[in-house]
C-alpha positions as CSV (number, residue, x, y, z in Angstrom):
1,M,17.2,-148.0,-49.2
2,S,17.4,-144.2,-49.0
3,E,18.5,-142.2,-52.0
4,R,21.7,-140.4,-51.8
5,T,21.2,-136.7,-51.4
6,E,23.6,-134.5,-53.7
7,P,24.9,-131.3,-52.2
8,S,23.1,-128.2,-53.5
9,Q,25.3,-125.7,-55.2
10,Q,24.7,-123.3,-52.3
11,Q,26.0,-125.7,-49.9
12,T,29.2,-126.5,-52.3
13,G,29.8,-122.8,-52.7
14,R,29.7,-122.3,-49.0
15,T,31.7,-125.3,-48.3
16,A,34.5,-124.3,-50.7
17,A,34.7,-120.8,-49.1
18,H,34.5,-122.2,-45.5
19,D,38.4,-122.3,-44.9
20,S,39.0,-118.8,-46.5
21,A,40.9,-116.2,-44.5
22,F,37.9,-113.9,-44.3
23,L,35.6,-116.5,-42.9
24,R,38.3,-117.7,-40.5
25,A,38.8,-114.2,-39.2
26,C,35.1,-113.7,-38.8
27,R,35.1,-116.9,-36.7
28,R,38.1,-115.7,-34.7
29,E,40.3,-118.6,-35.9
30,P,43.8,-118.4,-37.0
31,V,44.3,-117.0,-40.5
32,P,47.1,-117.1,-43.2
33,H,47.0,-113.4,-43.4
34,T,44.8,-110.7,-42.4
35,P,41.9,-110.7,-44.8
36,V,40.9,-107.4,-46.7
37,W,37.7,-106.4,-48.7
38,F,36.5,-103.0,-49.3
39,M,32.8,-101.6,-48.7
40,R,31.8,-100.3,-52.0
41,Q,34.4,-102.1,-54.0
42,A,31.8,-103.3,-56.4
43,G,31.4,-100.2,-58.4
44,R,32.0,-96.4,-58.5
45,S,35.9,-96.2,-58.6
46,L,36.3,-98.9,-61.4
47,P,36.4,-98.0,-65.0
48,E,35.1,-101.3,-66.0
49,Y,32.1,-100.7,-63.9
50,R,31.2,-97.4,-65.3
51,K,31.3,-99.0,-68.6
52,V,28.9,-101.8,-67.9
53,R,26.8,-99.5,-66.0
54,E,26.6,-96.6,-68.9
55,G,23.0,-95.7,-69.5
56,I,21.6,-98.1,-66.9
57,P,19.9,-96.8,-63.8
58,M,21.1,-98.0,-60.4
59,L,17.9,-99.9,-59.5
60,E,17.6,-101.5,-62.9
61,S,21.3,-102.6,-62.5
62,C,20.5,-104.1,-59.1
63,M,17.6,-106.4,-60.8
64,R,19.9,-107.8,-63.7
65,P,21.5,-111.1,-62.4
66,D,24.1,-110.8,-65.4
67,L,25.0,-107.4,-64.5
68,V,25.0,-107.9,-60.7
69,T,27.3,-110.9,-61.2
70,E,29.8,-109.2,-63.4
71,I,30.0,-106.0,-61.2
72,T,30.5,-108.0,-58.0
73,L,33.2,-110.1,-59.7
74,Q,35.1,-107.0,-60.9
75,P,37.0,-105.9,-57.8
76,V,37.9,-109.8,-57.0
77,R,39.7,-110.0,-60.3
78,R,41.3,-106.6,-60.1
79,H,42.4,-106.3,-56.4
80,N,42.4,-110.1,-55.1
81,V,40.4,-109.0,-52.4
82,D,39.2,-112.0,-49.8
83,A,35.7,-111.5,-50.2
84,A,33.1,-110.3,-52.8
85,I,30.3,-108.1,-51.6
86,F,27.0,-108.7,-53.5
87,F,26.3,-105.7,-55.8
88,S,22.9,-104.2,-54.7
89,D,21.5,-101.4,-52.8
90,I,19.7,-101.1,-49.3
91,V,16.6,-99.9,-50.7
92,V,16.0,-102.9,-53.0
93,P,13.6,-104.9,-50.8
94,L,11.7,-101.8,-50.2
95,K,11.2,-101.3,-54.1
96,A,10.5,-105.0,-54.4
97,I,7.5,-104.6,-52.0
98,G,6.2,-101.9,-54.0
99,V,7.4,-98.8,-52.3
100,D,7.6,-95.7,-54.8
101,L,11.1,-94.8,-54.6
102,D,14.1,-94.3,-57.0
103,I,17.8,-93.7,-56.6
104,K,18.7,-90.3,-58.1
105,P,22.2,-89.8,-59.4
106,G,24.1,-87.3,-57.0
107,V,21.4,-87.5,-54.5
108,G,20.7,-91.2,-53.4
109,P,17.2,-93.0,-52.5
110,V,14.2,-90.6,-52.9
111,V,10.8,-91.8,-51.7
112,A,7.7,-90.3,-53.3
113,Q,5.4,-90.5,-50.3
114,P,7.2,-90.5,-46.9
115,I,6.0,-92.8,-44.2
116,R,4.9,-90.8,-41.2
117,T,1.5,-92.0,-40.0
118,R,0.0,-95.4,-38.8
119,A,-1.9,-95.7,-42.1
120,D,1.4,-95.4,-43.9
121,L,2.6,-98.7,-42.4
122,D,0.1,-100.5,-44.7
123,R,2.6,-99.9,-47.5
124,L,5.3,-102.1,-45.9
125,R,4.2,-105.6,-46.7
126,A,6.1,-108.7,-45.9
127,L,9.1,-109.6,-48.3
128,D,8.8,-113.0,-50.0
129,P,11.7,-114.7,-52.2
130,S,9.4,-114.5,-55.3
131,D,9.7,-110.7,-54.9
132,V,13.3,-110.9,-55.7
133,P,14.0,-113.8,-57.9
134,Y,17.1,-111.7,-59.5
135,V,18.9,-111.9,-56.3
136,T,18.7,-115.7,-55.9
137,E,19.7,-116.1,-59.7
138,A,22.6,-113.6,-59.4
139,I,23.9,-115.3,-56.1
140,G,23.6,-118.7,-57.8
141,L,25.9,-117.4,-60.8
142,L,28.2,-115.8,-58.4
143,T,29.0,-118.7,-56.1
144,A,29.6,-120.7,-59.1
145,E,32.3,-118.3,-60.3
146,L,33.7,-117.5,-57.0
147,G,35.0,-120.7,-55.7
148,T,36.8,-120.3,-52.6
149,T,36.2,-116.6,-52.4
150,P,33.2,-116.1,-49.9
151,L,30.3,-113.7,-51.0
152,I,29.0,-111.4,-48.6
153,G,25.2,-110.5,-48.6
154,F,23.9,-107.4,-47.1
155,A,20.8,-105.3,-46.2
156,G,20.1,-101.8,-44.8
157,A,19.4,-101.9,-40.9
158,P,16.0,-100.9,-39.8
159,F,16.9,-97.4,-38.4
160,T,18.7,-96.4,-41.9
161,L,15.9,-97.7,-43.9
162,A,13.4,-95.8,-41.5
163,S,15.3,-92.7,-42.0
164,Y,15.0,-92.8,-45.8
165,L,11.4,-93.7,-45.6
166,V,10.4,-91.1,-43.1
167,E,12.6,-88.3,-44.4
168,G,11.8,-89.0,-48.0
169,G,15.5,-89.3,-48.7
170,P,18.9,-88.6,-47.5
171,S,19.0,-86.1,-44.5
172,R,21.6,-84.2,-42.7
173,N,19.9,-83.8,-39.5
174,H,17.2,-86.6,-39.5
175,E,14.7,-84.2,-37.9
176,H,11.5,-85.9,-39.2
177,T,12.9,-89.4,-38.2
178,K,13.8,-88.2,-34.6
179,A,10.3,-86.5,-34.4
180,L,8.6,-89.7,-35.1
181,M,10.9,-91.5,-32.6
182,Y,10.4,-89.2,-29.9
183,G,6.9,-87.9,-30.6
184,D,5.2,-91.3,-31.3
185,P,7.4,-94.2,-29.8
186,E,4.8,-96.8,-30.3
187,L,4.3,-96.0,-34.0
188,W,8.1,-95.9,-34.4
189,A,8.6,-99.3,-32.7
190,D,6.1,-100.8,-35.0
191,L,7.9,-99.2,-38.2
192,L,11.2,-100.5,-37.1
193,D,9.6,-104.0,-36.4
194,R,8.1,-104.2,-39.6
195,L,11.6,-103.2,-41.2
196,A,13.3,-105.8,-39.1
197,D,11.1,-108.3,-40.8
198,I,11.8,-107.2,-44.2
199,T,15.4,-106.8,-43.6
200,A,15.6,-110.4,-42.1
201,A,13.8,-111.8,-44.9
202,F,16.3,-110.1,-47.5
203,L,19.3,-111.6,-45.6
204,K,17.7,-115.0,-45.3
205,I,17.0,-115.1,-49.1
206,Q,20.7,-114.1,-49.9
207,I,21.9,-116.8,-47.3
208,E,19.8,-119.5,-48.5
209,A,21.1,-118.8,-52.2
210,G,24.6,-119.2,-51.3
211,A,26.0,-116.0,-49.2
212,S,28.8,-117.0,-47.0
213,A,28.2,-113.9,-44.6
214,V,26.1,-111.1,-44.3
215,Q,26.5,-107.5,-43.3
216,L,23.9,-105.1,-41.8
217,F,24.5,-101.5,-42.7
218,D,23.4,-98.9,-40.3
219,S,24.6,-96.1,-42.3
220,W,22.9,-93.2,-40.4
221,V,22.6,-94.7,-36.9
222,G,25.6,-92.6,-35.7
223,A,23.2,-89.7,-35.4
224,L,21.8,-91.3,-32.2
225,A,22.8,-90.9,-28.6
226,P,23.5,-94.4,-27.0
227,A,20.5,-94.1,-24.7
228,D,18.2,-93.6,-27.8
229,Y,19.8,-96.4,-29.8
230,R,19.5,-98.8,-26.9
231,R,15.8,-98.1,-26.3
232,S,14.4,-97.3,-29.9
233,V,16.7,-99.0,-32.4
234,M,18.7,-101.9,-30.8
235,P,15.6,-104.2,-30.3
236,A,14.8,-104.1,-34.1
237,S,18.6,-104.7,-35.0
238,T,18.6,-107.7,-32.5
239,K,15.6,-109.0,-34.1
240,V,17.3,-109.1,-37.5
241,F,20.5,-110.7,-36.3
242,D,18.4,-113.4,-34.1
243,A,16.4,-114.2,-37.3
244,V,19.5,-115.3,-39.3
245,A,21.4,-116.6,-36.2
246,G,20.7,-120.2,-36.9
247,L,22.0,-120.3,-40.7
248,G,25.6,-120.9,-39.9
249,V,27.2,-117.6,-41.5
250,P,28.8,-114.7,-39.8
251,R,26.9,-111.5,-39.2
252,I,28.6,-108.2,-39.6
253,H,27.3,-104.8,-38.1
254,F,28.4,-101.7,-39.5
255,G,27.4,-97.9,-39.1
256,V,29.3,-94.5,-39.6
257,G,30.1,-92.2,-36.7
258,T,29.2,-95.1,-34.3
259,G,32.4,-94.8,-31.9
260,E,29.9,-94.1,-29.0
261,L,27.6,-97.1,-30.0
262,L,30.2,-99.6,-30.7
263,G,29.5,-101.6,-27.3
264,L,25.9,-101.5,-27.9
265,M,26.2,-102.6,-31.5
266,G,28.2,-105.6,-30.4
267,E,25.4,-106.4,-27.9
268,A,22.9,-106.3,-30.9
269,G,24.1,-109.6,-31.8
270,A,26.6,-109.4,-34.6
271,D,29.6,-111.8,-34.7
272,V,31.8,-108.9,-36.4
273,V,31.5,-105.3,-35.3
274,G,32.5,-102.8,-38.2
275,V,34.6,-99.9,-36.9
276,D,34.7,-96.4,-38.9
277,W,38.0,-94.4,-39.1
278,R,37.3,-92.1,-36.0
279,I,38.7,-94.1,-33.4
280,P,41.9,-96.6,-33.3
281,M,41.4,-100.3,-33.5
282,D,42.7,-101.0,-30.0
283,E,40.2,-98.4,-28.5
284,A,37.4,-100.3,-30.6
285,V,38.6,-103.6,-28.9
286,R,38.1,-101.9,-25.6
287,R,34.6,-100.6,-26.4
288,V,33.3,-103.8,-27.9
289,G,34.7,-106.0,-25.4
290,P,35.6,-109.7,-25.8
291,G,34.0,-112.4,-28.1
292,K,33.7,-110.4,-31.3
293,A,35.8,-109.9,-34.3
294,L,36.2,-106.4,-35.7
295,Q,36.4,-105.0,-39.1
296,G,38.1,-101.8,-40.3
297,N,39.2,-98.9,-40.5
298,L,41.4,-96.9,-42.7
299,D,40.2,-93.6,-43.6
300,P,39.2,-93.8,-47.3
301,A,40.6,-90.4,-47.9
302,V,44.1,-91.6,-47.2
303,L,44.0,-93.4,-50.5
304,F,44.5,-90.2,-52.2
305,A,47.7,-89.4,-50.3
306,G,50.2,-91.5,-52.2
307,R,51.7,-94.8,-51.5
308,E,54.2,-94.2,-48.7
309,A,51.4,-92.4,-46.8
310,V,48.7,-95.4,-47.4
311,E,51.1,-97.8,-46.2
312,T,52.0,-95.9,-43.2
313,K,48.3,-95.5,-42.3
314,A,47.5,-99.0,-43.0
315,Q,50.4,-100.4,-40.7
316,E,48.9,-98.2,-37.9
317,V,45.5,-100.0,-38.4
318,L,47.3,-103.3,-38.3
319,D,49.5,-102.5,-35.4
320,A,46.4,-101.2,-33.3
321,A,44.7,-104.5,-34.2
322,A,47.6,-106.6,-33.6
323,D,46.2,-108.2,-30.3
324,L,42.7,-108.7,-31.7
325,E,41.4,-112.1,-32.1
326,G,39.8,-111.8,-35.3
327,H,40.4,-108.8,-37.7
328,V,39.1,-108.0,-41.2
329,F,40.9,-105.2,-42.9
330,N,38.6,-102.7,-44.5
331,L,38.0,-99.2,-44.9
332,G,36.3,-97.1,-42.3
333,H,33.6,-96.4,-44.8
334,G,33.0,-97.0,-48.7
335,V,35.5,-96.4,-51.4
336,L,35.2,-93.0,-52.6
337,P,34.2,-92.7,-56.3
338,T,37.4,-91.0,-57.4
339,T,39.7,-93.2,-55.7
340,D,42.7,-94.7,-57.9
341,P,41.8,-98.4,-58.4
342,D,45.6,-99.1,-58.3
343,A,45.8,-97.6,-54.8
344,L,43.2,-100.2,-53.7
345,T,45.3,-103.2,-55.3
346,R,48.5,-102.0,-53.8
347,L,46.8,-101.8,-50.4
348,V,45.5,-105.4,-50.5
349,E,49.1,-106.6,-51.6
350,Y,50.6,-104.6,-48.7
351,V,48.4,-106.1,-45.9
352,H,48.6,-109.6,-47.3
353,E,52.5,-109.5,-47.4
354,R,52.7,-107.7,-44.0
355,T,50.4,-110.1,-42.1
356,A,51.6,-113.5,-43.8
357,R,52.0,-116.2,-41.3
């Protein structure tokens, strides 16, 4: 007689969250209310976040499971959001494989030796779960605490990671990145392919540890024309989505300034397409086409305008998404650092109340 197999903690956590409003919306199923979460909800604007992070560098804070757990849970406790977003940074897997980089306050990720030649590719080895044990441990702690609230894992998309690696840090014009993409398309393709493997491995680690959904952040891809995206970026993003397609969790794709790319981003393979604030949701529906849920898209700056204005603009988003089969309410980008946390709490309450079914 075979032994009875007990469900793992990861399976138990994901099963508990399976019928949450967030996951139902991602699957384009009926929901009790429109679910809400905020990009960058874990951190920055919360005084309790600043308190626990005091004196601790960003990358170190991403590698301490106790701290990651506390920071991830803070906005869930405070705002009653419908999903938690794992506290980390898109450059964590690069740091884990030995890339010499740091996150400098007020600047962002800075890479000591930019990658611009074929020989530089040798510095990008494969990511193994043993490189990021703190991620697996933190997600185990989180799923035990979150119960029916789903946890979203995430990673940086190949283009955005490549931009940091090639430029050596944040860039306004991405001139070195585009020079490599146009000037040496073979090296560019090999770089993005390697980054796709690293990104896919990082997402798999999070899913296997218990994440209920994953989001691919392509923060800088809005700098590209659609033809360049299709030819030079989309294959790598598709490779990432394909790699996790069989793991049973919704896949979200988000970029900034991507109004002209929304249809292509949907084609890349995500189940949910994130929309920034530059176009209304009904137009985003038209551009993305059927078969996808959408996420977004209140302008983060609206939260500084007072309660009445916030509710008016939030209602505009809800009205524009009224006919959408699957809507996750979010900001059109991350929470700004000086946002009043109470404005976020009130916004969650408003969306829940206005969309209760």
